[in-house]
DRENFI-284454 format. One record per residue (C-alpha): x, y, z; residue in three letters; chain. Coordinates in steps of 0.05 Angstrom, whole numbers. Layout:
N
X;Y;Z;ALA;A
...
***
This chain:
805
-88;-649;-157;MET;A
-42;-634;-222;ASP;A
-30;-557;-232;ALA;A
-30;-568;-304;GLU;A
-97;-599;-306;ALA;A
-127;-543;-265;VAL;A
-99;-496;-311;LEU;A
-128;-526;-369;ALA;A
-194;-535;-334;TRP;A
-192;-463;-310;LEU;A
-180;-441;-390;GLU;A
-241;-463;-411;THR;A
-283;-440;-347;VAL;A
-254;-368;-338;ILE;A
-273;-353;-410;PRO;A
-337;-368;-405;ALA;A
-349;-329;-338;GLN;A
-316;-275;-350;THR;A
-302;-265;-423;GLY;A
-213;-258;-403;GLU;A
-161;-309;-420;ARG;A
-104;-314;-371;LEU;A
-32;-279;-394;SER;A
26;-325;-391;GLU;A
50;-294;-330;LEU;A
-13;-310;-298;GLN;A
-7;-381;-319;LYS;A
61;-384;-294;VAL;A
41;-352;-223;ILE;A
-16;-397;-217;LEU;A
28;-459;-231;GLN;A
85;-435;-183;GLN;A
33;-413;-133;VAL;A
12;-483;-132;TRP;A
80;-517;-121;LEU;A
91;-463;-64;GLY;A
135;-413;-92;ARG;A
136;-343;-70;LYS;A
132;-283;-115;TYR;A
201;-266;-112;LEU;A
223;-332;-132;GLU;A
168;-329;-193;ILE;A
200;-258;-213;ALA;A
262;-276;-216;ASN;A
247;-345;-258;SER;A
202;-303;-297;TYR;A
245;-246;-313;GLY;A
200;-191;-282;CYS;A
205;-145;-216;THR;A
167;-182;-155;GLU;A
120;-116;-153;GLY;A
101;-131;-225;HIS;A
85;-205;-209;ALA;A
46;-185;-146;LYS;A
5;-136;-190;ASP;A
-13;-190;-240;VAL;A
-28;-247;-183;GLY;A
-75;-196;-150;SER;A
-112;-188;-219;HIS;A
-109;-262;-227;LEU;A
-145;-279;-154;TRP;A
-194;-224;-178;LYS;A
-206;-265;-240;ILE;A
-214;-329;-208;LEU;A
-255;-297;-152;SER;A
-303;-273;-205;LYS;A
-303;-337;-249;ALA;A
-320;-385;-188;LEU;A
-364;-323;-148;LYS;A
-321;-344;-89;GLU;A
-266;-311;-56;LYS;A
-196;-333;-80;ILE;A
-130;-308;-50;THR;A
-59;-335;-58;LYS;A
-58;-364;5;SER;A
-119;-401;-4;ASN;A
-124;-417;-82;CYS;A
-102;-490;-81;ARG;A
-150;-506;-24;ALA;A
-198;-465;-59;THR;A
-199;-496;-132;LEU;A
-185;-568;-102;GLU;A
-252;-559;-57;ARG;A
-291;-526;-123;TYR;A
-266;-585;-165;TRP;A
-293;-636;-125;LYS;A
-358;-592;-109;LYS;A
-379;-581;-172;THR;A
-376;-653;-197;SER;A
-320;-638;-258;VAL;A
-293;-707;-251;ILE;A
-320;-722;-323;SER;A
-275;-671;-345;ASN;A
-216;-711;-320;LEU;A
-210;-754;-382;LEU;A
-204;-696;-430;GLU;A
-152;-659;-380;VAL;A
-112;-720;-365;SER;A
-95;-720;-442;ARG;A
-68;-655;-431;PHE;A
-37;-675;-365;SER;A
4;-729;-395;GLU;A
30;-684;-451;ASN;A
50;-633;-400;PHE;A
91;-684;-343;THR;A
154;-674;-378;ILE;A
155;-609;-394;ARG;A
136;-594;-319;LYS;A
188;-633;-296;GLU;A
235;-603;-332;GLN;A
208;-532;-318;SER;A
212;-548;-238;SER;A
284;-562;-245;ALA;A
304;-496;-287;GLU;A
261;-464;-241;PHE;A
304;-498;-180;THR;A
370;-489;-217;THR;A
350;-407;-232;LYS;A
332;-399;-157;GLN;A
401;-425;-127;GLU;A
435;-367;-102;ASN;A
507;-361;-126;VAL;A
523;-311;-82;ASN;A
505;-337;-22;PHE;A
568;-373;10;LEU;A
586;-398;77;GLY;A
518;-387;117;ARG;A
504;-463;129;THR;A
509;-458;202;GLU;A
475;-401;205;ALA;A
420;-422;165;ILE;A
421;-486;212;SER;A
414;-440;274;HIS;A
353;-408;255;LEU;A
319;-468;238;HIS;A
335;-495;307;THR;A
308;-431;342;LEU;A
244;-434;300;VAL;A
236;-513;317;GLU;A
241;-496;388;GLN;A
183;-446;381;GLY;A
215;-379;375;VAL;A
170;-328;333;LYS;A
220;-267;333;VAL;A
298;-274;320;ILE;A
341;-207;324;VAL;A
400;-220;274;ILE;A
453;-168;298;GLN;A
520;-153;273;GLY;A
557;-95;246;GLU;A
543;-67;176;GLY;A
555;-103;116;GLY;A
563;-173;155;VAL;A
505;-203;109;GLY;A
452;-197;166;LYS;A
396;-182;110;THR;A
422;-229;61;THR;A
424;-284;109;LEU;A
348;-264;129;ALA;A
326;-263;59;GLN;A
354;-326;43;GLU;A
323;-366;101;TYR;A
252;-333;93;LEU;A
257;-350;15;GLN;A
274;-420;22;THR;A
231;-445;78;GLN;A
163;-456;42;GLY;A
126;-396;76;PHE;A
56;-373;40;ASP;A
73;-302;46;LEU;A
131;-263;60;VAL;A
122;-193;83;LEU;A
182;-146;84;GLU;A
192;-77;122;LEU;A
256;-40;103;LEU;A
260;11;155;MET;A
281;83;137;ALA;A
355;92;141;LYS;A
347;158;175;GLU;A
305;167;240;THR;A
263;228;210;GLN;A
235;184;153;ASN;A
215;121;196;ILE;A
146;96;170;THR;A
100;93;230;ALA;A
79;21;245;ALA;A
6;30;237;GLU;A
19;55;168;HIS;A
58;-12;151;VAL;A
8;-51;186;ILE;A
-45;-21;141;GLU;A
-1;-38;78;GLU;A
12;-103;96;TRP;A
-69;-114;102;LEU;A
-89;-74;38;LYS;A
-30;-111;-12;GLN;A
-11;-176;17;ASP;A
-82;-199;45;PHE;A
-129;-163;6;ASP;A
-158;-129;75;GLU;A
-182;-68;94;GLU;A
-149;-38;159;PRO;A
-189;-10;211;GLY;A
-187;62;232;ILE;A
-160;52;305;GLU;A
-93;24;312;PHE;A
-115;-33;360;GLY;A
-172;-58;305;VAL;A
-120;-62;250;THR;A
-73;-98;290;LEU;A
-125;-143;314;GLY;A
-140;-162;238;ARG;A
-61;-170;221;LEU;A
-62;-225;281;LYS;A
-119;-264;255;ARG;A
-94;-269;187;LYS;A
-24;-290;220;LEU;A
-68;-348;248;HIS;A
-97;-380;181;THR;A
-28;-368;147;CYS;A
45;-387;148;ARG;A
78;-319;143;VAL;A
150;-299;146;GLY;A
168;-230;166;VAL;A
232;-189;148;LEU;A
244;-124;190;ILE;A
307;-96;163;ASP;A
355;-43;192;ASN;A
318;-31;256;LEU;A
372;12;296;GLU;A
347;80;265;PRO;A
279;67;307;ALA;A
324;51;368;LEU;A
352;95;423;ASP;A
413;84;462;GLY;A
382;36;512;GLN;A
355;-7;450;GLY;A
279;19;467;LEU;A
242;42;406;PHE;A
237;121;415;ILE;A
173;153;435;ALA;A
147;170;372;ALA;A
144;95;353;HIS;A
127;56;407;ARG;A
74;25;366;ASN;A
118;-24;341;TYR;A
126;-57;409;VAL;A
51;-80;402;GLU;A
68;-101;327;LEU;A
123;-145;356;LEU;A
78;-172;407;ARG;A
36;-193;359;VAL;A
90;-222;319;LEU;A
112;-259;377;ALA;A
50;-287;398;ASP;A
58;-371;408;ALA;A
-7;-380;370;ARG;A
11;-343;298;VAL;A
36;-380;250;GLN;A
93;-328;235;SER;A
169;-325;234;VAL;A
200;-261;239;THR;A
272;-235;229;LEU;A
292;-176;249;ILE;A
362;-145;221;THR;A
398;-92;265;SER;A
469;-69;282;ARG;A
437;-50;356;ASP;A
411;-103;408;ARG;A
334;-100;418;LEU;A
326;-86;495;CYS;A
242;-80;501;GLU;A
225;-125;561;PRO;A
151;-131;528;GLU;A
171;-166;473;VAL;A
197;-238;476;ASN;A
261;-243;424;VAL;A
316;-290;412;GLU;A
384;-253;392;HIS;A
433;-285;343;TYR;A
500;-249;339;ARG;A
519;-266;262;LEU;A
595;-270;254;PRO;A
633;-253;197;GLY;A
648;-301;143;LEU;A
699;-359;150;ASP;A
763;-350;108;ARG;A
738;-414;60;THR;A
675;-370;39;ALA;A
722;-315;18;TRP;A
764;-358;-21;GLN;A
705;-383;-60;GLN;A
676;-314;-67;PHE;A
743;-298;-103;PHE;A
751;-359;-139;THR;A
685;-352;-170;LYS;A
701;-287;-192;ARG;A
767;-307;-226;GLY;A
813;-273;-176;LEU;A
870;-313;-158;PRO;A
894;-301;-87;ILE;A
952;-332;-49;ASP;A
936;-364;23;LEU;A
980;-309;60;THR;A
945;-249;24;THR;A
875;-274;34;LEU;A
888;-286;108;GLN;A
917;-221;118;SER;A
850;-190;86;MET;A
804;-236;114;HIS;A
838;-214;184;ARG;A
841;-145;174;ALA;A
764;-144;158;TYR;A
736;-189;197;GLY;A
706;-230;147;GLY;A
654;-182;130;ASN;A
608;-198;71;ALA;A
600;-134;39;LYS;A
679;-112;44;ALA;A
687;-180;9;MET;A
642;-155;-49;GLY;A
671;-77;-50;ILE;A
749;-106;-47;LEU;A
739;-148;-107;CYS;A
703;-105;-145;GLY;A
759;-47;-132;SER;A
808;-106;-144;ILE;A
776;-119;-217;GLN;A
764;-50;-237;GLN;A
826;-11;-212;ASP;A
874;-59;-201;PHE;A
862;-105;-267;ASP;A
852;-163;-223;GLY;A
917;-160;-185;ASP;A
903;-178;-116;THR;A
976;-180;-87;ILE;A
983;-113;-115;THR;A
921;-85;-85;TYR;A
941;-108;-18;TRP;A
1011;-88;-14;GLN;A
994;-13;-29;GLU;A
937;-25;27;HIS;A
960;-66;79;GLN;A
1003;-6;111;ALA;A
935;3;149;GLN;A
927;-27;210;PRO;A
914;-101;208;LEU;A
860;-92;272;ALA;A
791;-107;248;VAL;A
776;-47;202;VAL;A
704;-16;204;ASP;A
663;-26;140;LEU;A
657;53;145;LYS;A
727;70;132;ASN;A
735;14;73;LEU;A
671;49;51;VAL;A
706;116;54;VAL;A
764;97;31;SER;A
733;66;-38;GLN;A
691;124;-47;ILE;A
750;171;-40;ASN;A
789;128;-93;ARG;A
724;127;-142;LEU;A
726;208;-134;GLN;A
798;206;-158;ALA;A
792;151;-212;LEU;A
720;164;-240;ASP;A
689;224;-219;PRO;A
630;222;-261;LEU;A
608;155;-225;ALA;A
632;189;-156;TYR;A
588;239;-169;ARG;A
524;194;-193;LEU;A
535;154;-125;LEU;A
529;211;-83;CYS;A
467;230;-125;ARG;A
439;166;-115;LEU;A
438;178;-40;GLY;A
377;226;-45;CYS;A
331;173;-59;TYR;A
302;143;1;ARG;A
296;70;-13;TYR;A
233;59;41;GLN;A
162;56;10;ASP;A
195;45;-64;VAL;A
263;7;-42;SER;A
291;-4;-118;LYS;A
301;50;-164;ILE;A
290;32;-245;PRO;A
346;42;-288;LYS;A
307;108;-311;GLU;A
312;138;-249;GLY;A
386;127;-237;VAL;A
398;159;-307;PHE;A
350;217;-290;SER;A
411;244;-240;LEU;A
461;245;-297;LEU;A
422;305;-324;TRP;A
493;339;-344;ASP;A
521;279;-373;VAL;A
517;257;-452;LEU;A
461;202;-452;PRO;A
512;161;-488;SER;A
559;160;-428;GLN;A
502;141;-375;HIS;A
512;61;-380;GLN;A
587;61;-381;GLN;A
581;112;-311;ILE;A
530;58;-281;LEU;A
576;-3;-299;THR;A
634;26;-263;SER;A
590;30;-193;LEU;A
572;-35;-209;LYS;A
636;-66;-222;ASN;A
658;-35;-160;ARG;A
604;-67;-119;SER;A
584;3;-92;LEU;A
510;-9;-119;VAL;A
465;-61;-113;GLU;A
422;-90;-167;TRP;A
371;-135;-193;SER;A
329;-133;-258;LYS;A
345;-70;-281;GLU;A
331;-35;-211;GLU;A
381;-5;-163;TYR;A
392;11;-86;TRP;A
448;26;-38;LEU;A
478;-12;15;HIS;A
455;26;82;PRO;A
526;42;99;ALA;A
545;69;33;ILE;A
483;112;32;ARG;A
499;132;101;CYS;A
567;157;74;GLU;A
549;185;10;VAL;A
484;226;24;ILE;A
537;267;77;SER;A
576;284;17;HIS;A
513;305;-21;LEU;A
490;344;34;ARG;A
554;384;41;MET;A
562;392;-40;SER;A
516;451;-79;ASP;A
485;393;-107;GLU;A
432;376;-59;TRP;A
378;417;-79;GLU;A
381;406;-158;ILE;A
388;323;-143;THR;A
322;328;-104;ASN;A
289;368;-155;ARG;A
311;321;-212;LYS;A
292;258;-170;ALA;A
225;291;-156;ALA;A
209;306;-229;GLU;A
231;233;-247;PHE;A
181;204;-200;TRP;A
121;257;-225;THR;A
138;242;-298;GLY;A
143;167;-297;SER;A
72;156;-267;ILE;A
23;185;-327;GLN;A
-32;133;-294;LYS;A
-46;111;-231;ILE;A
-75;34;-242;THR;A
-41;3;-178;THR;A
-23;19;-112;PHE;A
53;18;-125;LYS;A
44;75;-177;ASP;A
10;116;-132;ALA;A
67;107;-79;LEU;A
115;120;-135;GLN;A
84;188;-154;ALA;A
81;212;-80;LEU;A
157;202;-75;GLU;A
169;265;-103;ALA;A
131;298;-46;TYR;A
188;274;-2;TYR;A
249;303;-43;HIS;A
211;374;-50;TYR;A
201;374;31;VAL;A
278;355;40;GLU;A
291;416;7;ILE;A
235;462;47;ASN;A
199;466;-23;GLU;A
135;462;7;PHE;A
95;487;-53;GLU;A
119;440;-102;LEU;A
103;385;-48;ALA;A
35;407;-36;GLY;A
27;407;-115;GLN;A
52;330;-112;VAL;A
-14;314;-76;ILE;A
-51;359;-119;LEU;A
-26;335;-187;LYS;A
-87;304;-224;SER;A
-81;234;-259;ARG;A
-124;188;-292;ASN;A
-137;129;-243;ASN;A
-164;57;-252;GLN;A
-235;82;-233;TRP;A
-231;121;-302;GLN;A
-232;189;-261;GLN;A
-183;239;-268;PHE;A
-161;261;-192;LEU;A
-114;288;-151;PRO;A
-68;239;-129;LEU;A
-91;248;-57;GLY;A
-155;237;-77;SER;A
-134;169;-110;THR;A
-89;151;-54;LEU;A
-148;159;0;TYR;A
-199;124;-48;ARG;A
-142;70;-48;MET;A
-147;69;34;GLY;A
-81;104;50;TRP;A
-109;148;101;LEU;A
-61;168;165;GLN;A
2;171;113;PRO;A
-40;224;66;LEU;A
-60;257;122;ILE;A
10;266;159;ALA;A
39;292;95;ALA;A
-15;345;86;ILE;A
-16;367;157;ILE;A
65;379;138;ILE;A
56;425;79;VAL;A
-11;454;92;ILE;A
14;510;148;LYS;A
76;522;95;LYS;A
42;530;32;VAL;A
23;597;7;SER;A
-17;592;-53;SER;A
-92;605;-41;ASP;A
-109;551;-96;LYS;A
-68;496;-63;ASN;A
-87;512;2;LEU;A
-162;515;-13;SER;A
-151;446;-48;GLU;A
-110;406;7;LEU;A
-158;431;57;TYR;A
-217;399;14;ASN;A
-179;331;9;ILE;A
-160;334;82;LEU;A
-233;348;97;GLY;A
-257;282;69;ASP;A
-197;243;98;LEU;A
-227;271;172;TYR;A
-300;251;148;TRP;A
-278;181;128;ILE;A
-242;159;193;ILE;A
-298;193;236;GLY;A
-269;269;255;LYS;A
-327;303;224;VAL;A
-323;366;265;GLN;A
-247;368;238;SER;A
-275;356;169;ALA;A
-323;414;175;ILE;A
-270;456;196;GLU;A
-225;439;143;CYS;A
-280;458;82;GLN;A
-301;515;113;GLU;A
-228;539;103;LYS;A
-231;513;30;SER;A
-291;558;23;ILE;A
-260;616;55;GLU;A
-196;611;11;LEU;A
-238;604;-57;ALA;A
-280;664;-36;LYS;A
-228;708;-25;LYS;A
-192;687;-87;THR;A
-257;704;-126;ILE;A
-266;769;-101;LYS;A
-199;791;-115;PHE;A
-183;753;-184;LEU;A
-185;806;-240;PRO;A
-241;787;-285;ARG;A
-203;785;-351;ILE;A
-197;718;-402;GLN;A
-139;694;-375;GLU;A
-163;682;-309;ASN;A
-231;649;-338;LYS;A
-204;578;-310;HIS;A
-180;603;-248;LYS;A
-251;632;-230;LEU;A
-281;564;-254;TYR;A
-232;525;-213;TYR;A
-245;571;-148;PHE;A
-321;564;-160;LYS;A
-318;493;-163;MET;A
-276;483;-96;LEU;A
-328;527;-62;GLU;A
-395;490;-89;VAL;A
-360;419;-74;ASP;A
-338;440;-5;ALA;A
-408;464;8;LEU;A
-433;395;-16;LEU;A
-388;353;30;SER;A
-410;394;85;ILE;A
-481;379;68;GLY;A
-466;308;70;LEU;A
-425;317;133;TYR;A
-485;349;171;LYS;A
-533;286;152;ILE;A
-491;242;184;ASP;A
-487;285;245;LEU;A
-568;282;232;TRP;A
-569;364;230;GLU;A
-614;357;171;LEU;A
-642;425;166;ASP;A
-572;453;163;ALA;A
-556;398;110;SER;A
-618;420;68;ALA;A
-596;490;68;GLN;A
-527;477;43;LEU;A
-549;431;-13;PHE;A
-599;483;-35;GLN;A
-545;536;-32;GLN;A
-509;488;-78;VAL;A
-564;478;-123;ILE;A
-570;560;-125;ASP;A
-498;569;-142;LEU;A
-483;519;-191;ALA;A
-549;506;-232;GLN;A
-548;520;-306;ASN;A
-471;538;-297;THR;A
-414;504;-313;ASP;A
-410;475;-250;HIS;A
-483;435;-256;HIS;A
-460;371;-241;ARG;A
-452;395;-173;TRP;A
-524;420;-172;ALA;A
-548;347;-199;GLU;A
-508;314;-139;LYS;A
-537;366;-87;ALA;A
-607;351;-122;THR;A
-606;278;-101;VAL;A
-575;296;-31;CYS;A
-632;347;-19;LEU;A
-684;299;-42;ALA;A
-659;246;17;LEU;A
-659;297;72;VAL;A
-730;322;44;ASN;A
-750;253;52;SER;A
-722;241;120;TYR;A
-758;311;143;LEU;A
-820;290;114;GLY;A
-831;339;61;ILE;A
-849;281;11;LEU;A
-881;322;-48;ASP;A
-811;358;-55;GLU;A
-770;299;-45;ALA;A
-815;265;-100;TYR;A
-803;317;-146;ALA;A
-726;326;-133;LEU;A
-715;246;-135;ALA;A
-754;245;-201;ASP;A
-712;294;-237;LYS;A
-653;260;-216;ALA;A
-675;191;-229;TYR;A
-694;219;-298;HIS;A
-624;249;-309;ALA;A
-588;179;-291;ILE;A
-640;140;-333;ALA;A
-622;185;-396;THR;A
-549;198;-391;GLN;A
-509;135;-401;GLN;A
-443;165;-374;PRO;A
-466;183;-310;VAL;A
-485;102;-302;LYS;A
-406;88;-310;SER;A
-374;142;-266;SER;A
-349;119;-205;GLY;A
-354;189;-165;ARG;A
-437;181;-181;PHE;A
-443;116;-157;ALA;A
-441;144;-83;TYR;A
-498;184;-103;PHE;A
-539;126;-140;MET;A
-544;94;-70;GLN;A
-573;165;-46;ILE;A
-620;158;-92;LEU;A
-642;92;-76;GLY;A
-645;104;4;GLN;A
-689;167;-20;THR;A
-741;126;-55;TYR;A
-736;69;-2;VAL;A
-766;130;48;ASN;A
-815;150;-7;LEU;A
-842;73;-5;LYS;A
-820;73;-79;ASN;A
-786;-2;-71;PHE;A
-783;-11;-150;ALA;A
-743;46;-168;LYS;A
-702;35;-100;ALA;A
-679;-33;-121;GLU;A
-676;-1;-183;GLU;A
-620;49;-160;MET;A
-590;0;-120;PHE;A
-580;-54;-165;LEU;A
-534;2;-207;MET;A
-497;25;-151;ALA;A
-484;-48;-122;LEU;A
-461;-68;-195;THR;A
-410;-13;-203;PHE;A
-387;-24;-134;ALA;A
-370;-98;-145;GLU;A
-336;-86;-213;GLU;A
-290;-25;-182;SER;A
-286;-52;-114;HIS;A
-313;9;-82;TYR;A
-326;-16;-15;THR;A
-364;37;16;GLN;A
-410;39;-29;VAL;A
-430;-29;-33;LYS;A
-436;-29;40;ALA;A
-488;24;37;LYS;A
-521;-4;-13;THR;A
-527;-69;24;LEU;A
-564;-19;81;CYS;A
-610;-2;37;GLY;A
-630;-60;4;ILE;A
-636;-92;78;ALA;A
-682;-29;92;GLU;A
-726;-56;38;ILE;A
-728;-124;71;TYR;A
-743;-103;138;ARG;A
-805;-55;109;GLN;A
-823;-115;75;LYS;A
-823;-162;134;ALA;A
-774;-201;109;LYS;A
-735;-200;168;PHE;A
-684;-259;165;GLU;A
-663;-229;90;LEU;A
-656;-161;122;ALA;A
-614;-184;176;ILE;A
-568;-217;131;GLY;A
-557;-159;84;LYS;A
-539;-111;151;ASN;A
-491;-162;172;LEU;A
-455;-163;105;GLU;A
-457;-85;106;ALA;A
-430;-83;170;ILE;A
-367;-133;162;GLU;A
-350;-90;99;LEU;A
-355;-31;138;LEU;A
-315;-52;194;LYS;A
-262;-76;146;LYS;A
-250;0;115;ILE;A
-267;36;184;GLY;A
-322;78;157;ALA;A
-347;92;231;LYS;A
-414;135;213;CYS;A
-431;81;161;ASP;A
-420;29;220;LEU;A
-462;65;264;ALA;A
-518;77;217;ILE;A
-515;2;195;ALA;A
-515;-20;273;TYR;A
-576;27;285;PHE;A
-615;-9;222;GLN;A
-594;-79;247;SER;A
-624;-59;319;GLY;A
-686;-43;289;LEU;A
-699;-105;253;THR;A
-676;-149;316;TYR;A
-728;-103;352;SER;A
-783;-124;295;ASN;A
-771;-204;306;ILE;A
-770;-189;385;ASP;A
-696;-209;400;ASN;A
-684;-160;450;ARG;A
-615;-182;467;GLN;A
-585;-173;399;GLU;A
-623;-107;391;SER;A
-599;-82;458;LYS;A
-528;-94;432;ILE;A
-530;-63;367;HIS;A
-563;-2;391;PHE;A
-507;2;441;GLU;A
-453;-3;387;ARG;A
-490;46;343;ALA;A
-490;102;412;ILE;A
-420;90;420;ARG;A
-396;99;353;LEU;A
-438;171;349;PHE;A
-416;189;414;THR;A
-349;188;387;GLU;A
-366;227;327;MET;A
-396;274;369;GLN;A
-464;270;333;ALA;A
-515;279;398;PRO;A
-570;285;349;LYS;A
-559;212;327;GLN;A
-556;189;394;ILE;A
-622;227;409;GLU;A
-657;194;351;LYS;A
-643;127;382;ILE;A
-666;143;446;PHE;A
-728;179;421;LYS;A
-745;105;382;TYR;A
-719;66;454;LEU;A
-773;113;488;LYS;A
-829;96;441;ASN;A
-820;30;442;GLU;A
-819;17;520;MET;A
***
């Protein structure tokens, strides 16, 4: 099939099915993905960042999935569209489409040639033999290759060039932190890969998450780059104790059955006996490559001087770039004069660090403002957010006139002391290592981190993508660096509008996006050092929900109890004056929200009487007050508990009251937060045998969940629909819905919801006398409830089994 023909066809199908039209960039992404291009190549060709291309691409796959009623991703789009084309018998459209195709043919060929020309890396010189060596190793079945060499020799450039030119379906990159204390845990890396690159939810347990990654690598040809590994290694070349999970990740990547190739760059040798890797020692560039590089930059150089410089720096690629920059900028392109001034240094191989130090010292003498900016740029982490936008660079020039900003940055670019692409900037590891030590020793360490934090906070006004959320969180790390834990906590608590049309703290938005373990770690670091009762109360409130999601229900309850204690203490001692009206509202809100949360946790533990008391307490505190919304939610929850306890008249009254509120208040229907309570009300009506209203509530909840990708609500709603089918003796339909819900819950790791789904599935299999499947599902439910310390749920299952015997 022809990409242009498919695009022409889709431009008629998509508006009819979704009401949307593809943007210009979405069309380019579809065309280039069809041809096997990667996001980085597409971004470079189109003139945008790789991250922007990924975000636009992600939305494109959602549009296609919605239009064609089938899951479509970057890796499967061509095969799926070709199959769909044939399956839906659209051959009749081919005559019309071919008319478009003929007109597109010449333009397509020109575009392809232009694309190829744009992708040629003019700075990639002298590595034909290295590329060939890597290719040979891969053909021999080697899955993990460690490219080893000193700093600046070109390890990363080689790895990126290889992975970008070998036709991988997807390239994953892990930029290891430059400092050991900032290394991201392996489990968090895999979680982000699954969510952002495979559209797959990670599991709660590391083994489950690792298994999901392995299955993806079996079905998709993936290139992996792990850059700058040495900070994670000890003196013997083993992973340090805190990061032993990287061994498990590399074991998966080295599995002979996966379709991935992993390139690791490191100054040090990796000596893990459990991991099968091949080392490739990367030599410096040869003299011919140096000569080509100097010539392309218009620097005349005689052979004797070239030989002397090349020998002195061992062919180091980064040294070559720095030398060219310095010669052009500081010696007006006079290579001979430059070398006459510097050749007094011993002509043994000079370490890149020495060159970096000498160039930084020269910069300090010649251009103090550029030197100051270079040192300040060392404060950025270049980790979760690996490149800094120009505005982030300029934010560090707070004491310089804006008219001078570009000139100062150009000075660094001209000297090759800063890397850049598409108006985004970063530092080479060797340069950052040096300048951050300068910055730490100066009196600007604190103010620079403050300015960087203020930039990240101010640059994100609304969170619509995971990248937005990570950029907003960068401010947290800068405040932690200068021991401003109060401000670090405020970063997590800063509220913004998000993609679900909610105004929520950053922490709450992050855990809705599935970023659980890193957020838990971040809160734990600051929560013991925050003094503000307001911040502490809200941090415990968020941490409680995080623990609940991952199945640590007892820890979740303890967090919410601390949140309530702090809120009550503050309310008690807060003077009743007009200026404190908002503070009183806020702490009262935290109190009722924490009580509501504990009530929900108690349902999961099947402690129904305690749960009912908590919901009634919320109603008593919030009814007809500024916090009436919490009373409405508690009413829905109390109706559910009463339906479980057999208090049916009261359950009916409360459910109908909530039903009337939902039916008459249109804004509530579109609220992502209330969607969770819609499915609770639906479950209540199931228990009350009012299947018509139950189905109405489930349909509303399911519609919202699918539109907003609210996986937990969708799965719980499917369980409710399955229960209706089971009670109507439509057992096959019930099993289908249950199994669909189980798969969704396994993906997001919602342990208690998954246990309940297994129990319900066990009941259905029992109804059709399939004892083997029934036993399997009951046992899985019991195991999960045991892990959650929910003995009453286990007692409920055993009671059912006893009655069946």
